Phi, psi and omega in degrees: 000328181084181183280133177273312176248133181234175173061024179204143181292145177252157184058030176227143176284140178210164169260118184307317185298337179288342187277355171219141189248147174288146173223137177309128172072017187224159162255121181258137175229155180221112179282127173256339176195143176202122179206189184291342184259328189215154170221129183230114183227136169270143176229145174230115179256128169285154177306130180087350179269159188205162167252113188289169183311128180204175173241156174237150179280356179224166171293134182241121183252117175259134177235119180286127178263336188194136182082207183220128179240153174248127178246129177251116183237114178056040181083354177260133178267143174228132175259124180241144177239176180329125169087352183266151180228163174207148179257125174257111185294148174307140177070006179254136178298141180205160178214164181226135185226134174285090181296316164229178170303130176209158175239147178214160172256128178245122174246119174247130177249123180263000000 
């Protein structure tokens, strides 16, 4: 069957936001799982960095772990802070912007 969750220690307590680090002028990602049913990825956005408007084949739930991010879904803007989540529906245009430096966990269900 292979590994279901990768790039992270198993059977150890950890802080999710510590698993991905900021880098100047970049959006950094760390894939934790990816298959035909689900994608689980950590992101660290520097202030002012973005993932431009695109569509996904699955519903994408973003949970902000640290900082403040701006999410644009079908033209409407949402500002999320630590602990807040939003679902970006499948096949609807969306974008993510570092309003401030922020980290998020993205779960996509296909």
